[in-house]
C-alpha positions in Angstrom: -43.4 -17.9 -20.7 -43.5 -19.3 -24.1 -43.8 -16.9 -27.3 -45.2 -18.4 -30.3 -43.2 -18.5 -33.2 -45.7 -16.5 -35.4 -44.8 -14.8 -38.6 -44.6 -10.7 -38.8 -42.8 -10.2 -42.4 -44.9 -7.2 -42.8 -43.0 -5.5 -39.6 -39.8 -7.3 -40.6 -39.8 -5.8 -44.5 -40.7 -2.4 -43.5 -38.0 -1.9 -40.4 -35.2 -3.8 -42.4 -36.2 -1.0 -45.2 -34.8 1.5 -42.7 -31.4 0.6 -42.9 -31.9 0.7 -46.6 -28.6 3.0 -47.2 -28.9 2.9 -50.8 -28.4 6.2 -52.4 -26.4 9.6 -51.2 -26.8 10.3 -47.1 -24.6 11.4 -44.7 -24.0 9.9 -41.8 -25.9 11.1 -39.1 -28.7 10.1 -41.4 -27.9 6.6 -41.7 -27.3 7.0 -38.1 -31.0 8.4 -37.1 -32.5 5.3 -39.4 -30.8 2.6 -37.0 -31.6 4.4 -34.1 -35.5 4.7 -35.9 -35.1 0.5 -36.3 -34.2 -0.1 -32.8 -37.1 1.7 -31.6 -39.3 0.0 -34.1 -38.0 -3.4 -32.6 -38.1 -2.6 -29.3 -42.1 -1.5 -29.7 -43.0 -4.3 -31.7 -41.5 -6.7 -29.7 -41.0 -5.9 -25.7 -43.9 -3.6 -25.6 -46.6 -6.1 -26.3 -47.9 -8.5 -24.1 -47.9 -11.3 -26.4 -45.9 -10.3 -29.2 -44.3 -12.8 -32.0 -40.8 -13.7 -31.8 -38.5 -11.3 -33.5 -36.9 -13.5 -36.8 -32.9 -13.9 -37.5 -33.1 -10.9 -40.0 -34.3 -8.6 -37.1 -31.8 -10.3 -34.6 -29.0 -10.0 -37.3 -29.5 -6.7 -38.2 -29.4 -5.3 -34.4 -26.4 -7.3 -33.7 -24.6 -5.4 -36.8 -25.1 -2.5 -35.2 -23.4 -3.4 -32.1 -20.5 -4.0 -34.1 -20.3 -2.2 -36.8 -22.1 1.1 -35.7 -18.8 3.2 -35.0 -21.3 5.5 -32.5 -21.3 5.0 -29.3 -24.9 5.9 -28.5 -26.1 3.0 -31.3 -23.7 0.8 -30.0 -24.9 1.2 -26.2 -28.9 1.3 -27.4 -28.2 -2.0 -29.8 -26.1 -3.6 -26.7 -29.4 -3.5 -24.5 -32.0 -4.0 -26.7 -30.0 -7.4 -27.4 -30.2 -8.0 -24.0 -33.5 -7.8 -23.1 -35.0 -9.4 -26.4 -32.9 -11.7 -24.9 -34.2 -12.1 -21.1 -38.0 -12.4 -22.8 -37.0 -15.0 -25.7 -34.5 -17.5 -23.8 -33.3 -19.6 -26.0 -32.2 -22.7 -22.9 -34.2 -23.4 -20.3 -35.3 -25.6 -17.8 -38.7 -27.4 -17.8 -39.4 -30.1 -15.7 -37.0 -32.3 -13.5 -34.4 -33.3 -15.9 -36.0 -32.1 -18.8 -33.7 -29.1 -20.3 -35.9 -27.3 -23.0 -33.8 -25.6 -25.8 -35.4 -23.6 -28.7 -33.6 -25.0 -31.9 -34.9 -22.4 -34.3 -33.8 -19.8 -32.1 -30.9 -17.4 -33.3 -28.0 -16.8 -31.8 -25.0 -14.7 -32.2 -22.5 -17.9 -32.3 -22.1 -19.9 -35.4 -20.8 -22.9 -33.6 -22.0 -26.4 -34.0 -25.2 -24.6 -34.9 -27.8 -26.4 -37.3 -28.8 -23.7 -39.5 -32.7 -24.6 -40.5 -34.9 -24.4 -43.4 -36.4 -21.1 -44.4 -33.7 -19.1 -42.6 -30.4 -21.0 -44.0 -29.6 -18.9 -47.0 -29.6 -15.5 -44.9 -27.8 -17.2 -42.0 -25.2 -18.2 -44.2 -24.8 -14.4 -46.4 -24.6 -12.6 -42.4 -22.6 -15.7 -41.2 -18.9 -13.1 -41.5 -21.0 -11.3 -38.9 -21.7 -13.9 -36.5 -19.1 -15.4 -33.9 -17.1 -18.7 -34.2 -14.2 -19.7 -32.0 -11.6 -18.0 -34.6 -13.6 -14.7 -34.2 -14.1 -14.6 -30.5 -10.0 -15.2 -29.7 -9.6 -12.4 -32.2 -12.0 -10.3 -30.3 -10.1 -11.0 -27.1 -7.1 -10.6 -28.3 -8.5 -6.7 -29.7 -9.6 -5.9 -26.3 -6.2 -7.2 -24.6 -4.5 -5.1 -27.1 -6.6 -2.1 -26.7 -5.6 -1.9 -23.3 -2.1 -2.5 -23.1 -1.5 0.4 -25.3 0.3 3.4 -24.0 -2.1 5.8 -24.3 -5.2 5.1 -22.2 -7.8 6.8 -24.2 -10.1 4.2 -25.5 -11.4 4.6 -29.0 -15.4 3.9 -30.3 -14.2 0.9 -31.6 -12.6 -0.1 -28.7 -15.7 0.1 -26.7 -17.7 -1.8 -29.3 -15.7 -4.5 -28.8 -16.3 -4.7 -24.9 -19.9 -4.4 -25.4 -19.8 -7.1 -27.7 -17.8 -9.1 -25.7 -20.0 -8.4 -22.3 -23.2 -9.5 -24.5 -21.5 -12.9 -26.0 -20.7 -13.8 -22.3 -24.3 -12.9 -21.2 -25.4 -15.0 -24.0 -22.9 -18.2 -22.7 -23.6 -17.5 -19.7 -27.7 -18.6 -20.1 -27.3 -21.1 -22.2 -24.7 -22.5 -19.4 -26.3 -22.0 -16.5 -29.7 -24.6 -16.9 -27.0 -27.5 -18.3 -24.9 -26.7 -15.5 -28.4 -27.0 -12.7 -29.6 -30.3 -14.9 -26.0 -32.0 -14.8 -26.2 -31.5 -11.3 -29.4 -33.3 -10.9 -28.8 -36.1 -13.7 -24.9 -36.3 -14.1 -25.7 -36.3 -17.3 -22.6 -35.1 -19.4 -24.3 -34.4 -22.5 -26.0 -31.2 -21.0 -22.5 -29.4 -20.8 -21.0 -31.1 -23.5 -23.9 -29.6 -25.8 -23.0 -26.0 -24.1 -22.0 -23.2 -26.3 -18.6 -22.3 -23.9 -17.7 -26.0 -24.2 -18.1 -26.2 -27.7 -16.1 -22.8 -27.9 -13.0 -24.1 -25.6 -12.8 -27.8 -27.7 -12.8 -26.4 -31.0 -9.1 -26.6 -32.8 -9.5 -22.7 -34.1 -9.1 -21.6 -30.7 -5.7 -21.3 -28.9 -6.7 -21.5 -25.1 -3.4 -21.3 -23.9 -3.3 -17.7 -25.6 -6.9 -17.1 -24.5 -6.2 -17.8 -20.8 -3.9 -15.3 -21.2 -5.5 -12.5 -22.6 -7.8 -13.1 -20.8 -6.2 -12.4 -17.3 -4.1 -9.5 -19.0 -7.5 -7.9 -19.3 -9.1 -8.5 -16.1 -5.8 -7.4 -14.4 -5.9 -3.8 -16.2 -9.5 -3.3 -16.1 -9.5 -4.5 -12.2 -6.8 -2.2 -11.5 -8.3 0.8 -13.1 -11.6 0.1 -11.3 -9.3 0.4 -7.8 -7.7 3.5 -8.9 -6.4 5.9 -11.7 -2.9 6.4 -11.8 -1.8 9.9 -12.4 -0.5 9.3 -16.4 -4.5 8.1 -16.4 -5.8 11.3 -15.4 -3.5 13.2 -16.8 -4.2 11.8 -20.2 -8.0 11.5 -19.6 -8.2 15.3 -18.9 -5.8 16.2 -22.0 -8.3 14.6 -24.1 -11.6 15.8 -22.4 -10.2 19.9 -22.9 -9.4 18.9 -26.4 -12.7 17.4 -27.4 -16.2 17.6 -28.3 -19.0 16.8 -25.7 -19.2 13.1 -27.7 -15.8 12.2 -27.0 -15.9 13.6 -23.7 -19.3 11.2 -23.3 -16.7 8.6 -24.9 -14.1 8.7 -22.1 -17.3 8.6 -19.6 -18.9 5.6 -20.9 -15.4 3.8 -21.3 -15.2 3.9 -17.9 -18.5 2.4 -17.2 -18.2 -0.2 -20.1 -14.8 -1.4 -18.7 -16.3 -2.2 -15.2 -18.7 -4.5 -17.2 -16.2 -6.4 -19.2 -14.0 -6.8 -16.3 -17.1 -8.3 -14.6 -18.0 -10.1 -17.5 -14.2 -11.7 -18.0 -14.4 -12.5 -14.7 -17.3 -14.3 -15.5 -16.4 -16.1 -18.2 -13.4 -17.6 -16.0 -15.3 -18.8 -13.4 -17.7 -20.6 -16.1 -14.8 -22.3 -17.3 -13.8 -23.2 -14.3 -17.4 -24.7 -13.2 -17.5 -26.5 -16.7 -13.5 -28.2 -16.0 -14.7 -29.5 -12.4 -18.0 -31.4 -14.1 -15.9 -32.5 -17.1 -13.3 -34.1 -14.6 -16.2 -36.1 -13.1 -17.8 -36.9 -16.0 -14.2 -38.3 -17.0 -13.8 -40.4 -13.7 -17.6 -41.8 -14.3 -16.3 -43.1 -17.8 -18.6 -40.5 -19.8 -16.2 -38.6 -21.8 -14.9 -39.7 -25.0 -12.3 -38.5 -27.5 -14.5 -36.5 -28.6 -14.6 -34.3 -25.9 -10.8 -33.3 -26.4 -8.4 -32.9 -23.8 -7.0 -29.9 -22.8 -4.8 -28.2 -19.6 -7.6 -27.4 -16.9 -7.8 -24.1 -16.7 -6.6 -23.7 -12.5 -3.5 -25.4 -13.6 -2.7 -23.0 -16.3 -4.0 -19.8 -14.0 -2.1 -20.8 -11.2 1.3 -21.6 -14.3 0.7 -17.9 -15.4 0.5 -16.2 -11.9 4.1 -18.3 -11.0 6.0 -16.5 -13.7 3.9 -13.2 -13.8 3.7 -12.1 -10.1 2.5 -8.5 -11.1 -0.8 -10.0 -11.5 -0.8 -12.2 -8.2 -3.3 -9.5 -6.7 -5.9 -9.7 -9.2 -6.6 -13.2 -8.9 -5.4 -13.8 -4.9 -7.8 -11.9 -2.3 -5.8 -10.2 0.2 -6.5 -11.5 4.1 -7.6 -8.4 6.2 -8.0 -8.4 9.9 -8.9 -5.7 12.5 -6.1 -4.9 15.4 -9.4 -5.2 17.9 -10.1 -9.0 16.2 -9.9 -11.4 19.6 -9.6 -14.5 16.9 -6.1 -16.0 16.0 -4.2 -14.3 13.1 -2.5 -17.5 12.9 -5.0 -19.2 10.1 -3.6 -17.0 7.0 -0.2 -18.8 7.6 1.0 -21.6 5.2 1.7 -23.4 8.4 -2.1 -23.0 9.2 -2.8 -24.4 5.6 -1.1 -27.3 6.2 -2.3 -28.4 10.0 -6.0 -28.0 8.3 -4.9 -30.6 5.3 -2.9 -32.5 7.9 -6.4 -33.5 10.1 -8.5 -36.2 7.7 -12.1 -34.4 9.4 -10.9 -30.7 8.1 -9.1 -32.2 5.1 -12.4 -33.7 4.1 -14.4 -30.5 4.5 -12.4 -28.5 2.9 -11.9 -30.8 -0.4 -15.7 -31.1 -0.4 -15.6 -27.4 -1.3 -12.8 -26.8 -3.5 -12.0 -30.6 -4.7 -9.0 -32.3 -4.2 -7.6 -31.6 -7.5 -7.6 -27.9 -6.4 -6.1 -28.6 -3.1 -3.3 -30.1 -4.0 -2.2 -27.5 -6.3 -3.2 -24.9 -3.9 -0.6 -26.7 -1.4 2.3 -27.1 -4.1 2.1 -23.9 -5.3 2.0 -22.3 -1.6 5.0 -24.6 -1.2 6.9 -22.9 -3.9 6.0 -19.8 -2.3 7.7 -20.9 0.9 10.9 -21.6 -0.8 11.2 -18.5 -2.9 10.4 -15.9 0.6 13.0 -18.3 2.1 15.8 -16.9 -0.2 14.7 -13.5 -0.2 16.6 -11.9 3.2 14.6 -8.7 2.2 11.5 -10.3 3.1 13.0 -11.7 6.5 10.6 -9.4 8.9 7.4 -10.6 7.4 8.3 -14.1 6.6 7.4 -15.3 10.3 3.8 -13.5 9.3 3.6 -15.0 6.3 4.3 -18.8 7.1 4.6 -18.8 10.3 7.0 -20.2 13.2 7.8 -23.9 12.6 11.3 -24.2 10.6 11.9 -25.6 7.2 12.4 -29.2 8.2 8.5 -29.1 10.4 7.5 -27.7 7.0 8.3 -29.9 4.9 7.1 -32.5 6.7 4.0 -31.5 7.0 3.8 -30.9 3.5 4.6 -34.9 3.3 2.2 -35.8 5.8 -0.6 -33.5 3.8 -0.5 -35.2 0.7 -0.2 -38.5 2.4 -3.5 -37.4 4.0 -4.7 -37.0 0.6 -3.8 -40.3 -0.7 -5.7 -41.6 2.4 -9.1 -39.5 1.1 -8.4 -40.7 -2.5 -6.5 -44.2 -3.0 -6.8 -43.9 -6.5 -5.3 -40.0 -7.0 -2.5 -39.2 -9.7 -0.5 -36.2 -9.1 1.2 -34.2 -11.6 4.5 -33.6 -12.1 4.7 -30.2 -10.6 3.3 -31.9 -7.2 5.4 -34.7 -7.5 8.4 -32.0 -7.9 7.3 -30.1 -4.4 6.7 -33.7 -2.9 10.7 -34.8 -3.6 11.7 -31.3 -2.8 10.0 -31.8 0.8 11.7 -35.1 0.9 15.1 -33.7 0.4 14.9 -30.7 2.7 13.5 -32.6 5.4 16.4 -35.1 5.4 19.1 -32.4 5.4 17.4 -30.4 8.1 18.5 -31.8 11.8 
């Protein structure tokens, strides 16, 4: 549905006047005024059937409340209002076949690659410290990571605000990315994902991608474990805090748990979007559609696998375990490394798997699985479960299957280039296969 960009200056002036805190006011009065402002915006722009589009000033003020309210009630209310406004007034959407509709005059919480326009330019620049660039996005992720990693498990209002801001930003990133992804699949035009917010964020020199990935993995790990179960210390701290706190503080403890779950989902969503972007960029690169402007960075999957190699405590968060009932009539060998190699050794099954996960991912999977296999072999304490995880094949058989698998990969794509890590795995397999009888 299109929304006319009609002028509503009279409402804007009256609504923004509610936020004027000049003069002596109690904190509760300021909060009441902010609540009144949010309700007025909701009534003006969400209730009518055909309202004018909210101005940048209205969006900026609402976003400022979310970032600086220091009130759980206001943070949640402003977050929900922004989510509803974005749903009602989308910035990016698909039109006809191969058509991307971008509202270039729409407000955005991001100022990366933003072309500030005509009459709102001065106001936008004046409030730019509230909006998000690559550096501030990095700082936000770091702040959340540090809040979750501190010894005291109780979160402050500022921590919860940061989580809500992050959730909102990811919703904006996703809403901007998905239509572009759809158009890319239809047209194979790299310009669509190239101009996405997430791609501009990740290619910025202000953002350290490696550090961001580490912090994202830490946050996802902390919050996913928190969802599965509360450790005794967490429960003890929360109970002690609740006994000595006011009703507002108790509400914060309860809200933090729910908002933490939403933040975990948003973090997983961010990582998924980056993976999708990496796949499209790889395809565009093979077609010669990328340039130096697109920059060069290590794909997310490689960074995650590398991080898990040296931080095994996070493996359970990112790798889903296989569960099989005792009554299952199916063979249980399909969860072993031996079965994995046999699947890739057969051309037909290898092509089917690669079609779903790409050849690059398949090579990384096999190489890291081989590394884990060698690691398990060096640990006698795991001898009882070794066969169940690997299979009954000998070391020589596994190494030969590893070599055959990569030979098969080469048949599927003669121009493939393997990484130094994969070369090392192949070299190790070749050496060990010659040593074994």
